[in-house]
C-alpha angles and dihedrals in degrees: 000000000000134000122235090273093052093253114135108267115252121233090264092047092050090049093051091048092053093043089052091047093053091049095049097044090038089052092051091053093046088054092050090048094059095045090103088069089055097049093043083064089058093049092118092060119082113260095239092048088053090049093049092049091046091057096044095047094041085056091051094049094045089051089059091048093048090049094049093046094044093236099141092108090059090048092048089050090052090048094052096046109089093202095047094043092047091053092046090052090057093043087048091057089045096050089042091054092045091052088050093051091050094049090047094051089053093047090049095049094248102122088131091063091044090056090051090055093054090047089054092046100088092052090046089057089058092046089054090051091057094046099044105025102030092237117167124233124229123219099270090046092052088049094050094049092045089054090050091048090051090051092055090045090050089054091053096046105037099031096032098225134099109234091230095160090056094045091046094051091046095045096044096046092046090052090048092051092046093052095042089058089060093057117079093219125107121247094254095052093039094053091050094054090044089053092044095055091045094045097088091052091049094045093044088052093052093047089049095045102034108015130243090315090069091228095304094108108104094002118132123244093254093056092045091052093049091048093052092045091059084084098060090036089058100043104035096064087047091054091048090049095051092048093047096044089061093059102047142054118266088239090059091047090049090058094045093055090072089068091079099052092041091057089048090049093053093045092049094052103034106027108028093035095227112174113268111185132176090267089055089051091054094048091050092041092056090045092050091047090055092048092050088056092043093050093046090051092050093051092045091056098041 
């Protein structure tokens, strides 16, 4: 690790860098964790309308950031590369679908299931590596994935429902993360291109569903403000995450990512009053056991 003048960082400098990285990345996950509160306030707006507004205003906000940071050359490079652009179209569809699934979960009062999906996600990433890259699992990883699978099976048998929201969120986000790693474009620029290619679809949907006013006609000032804030609420955590991830180990980042679903879990049970039965406790207990093994293995191999 080097300082700004390319000198090796001293122990104090390295500690400060790691501490700032933890604060930045932790702040990003905390903001993602409280997002259900934000989308609950938009519960009176149709889910697809909220999703479309989120994409449009995220694009506008990111365009401002790209301009201020003078990154248009990178964006143009991504747009003129057929391979990069093609992959970003696919990842744009995946992240858009993930956002839609999350907004639907909040609107339907299923934040608990959404939190389950993001708890499962790290182990889904490992499973994708096995299926797509032929990676081999070590013993702790096998145990962690087995616990997660048992948790989902318990949900199906004892509660009688397939946690499709959790599985969709975990799978779509894992696939998004896998494909984004194959594109040599940073998260900020990549998300801008993803939203840019989806913008015609989003704007077209709003015009079709709500008319040229895009749903603002007749809306109260509070609703309009919330819809406009979907852009910053999407981009700011991403910027914090990108800044923090560069300063800390992946193992540390892997532990911090549990902040978001933990906050969602607590809000779902204690704030939103979603039902949490013994069968749910067993499901989450199995998932958390798998995560504990997974986290221990990541730290052990750091």
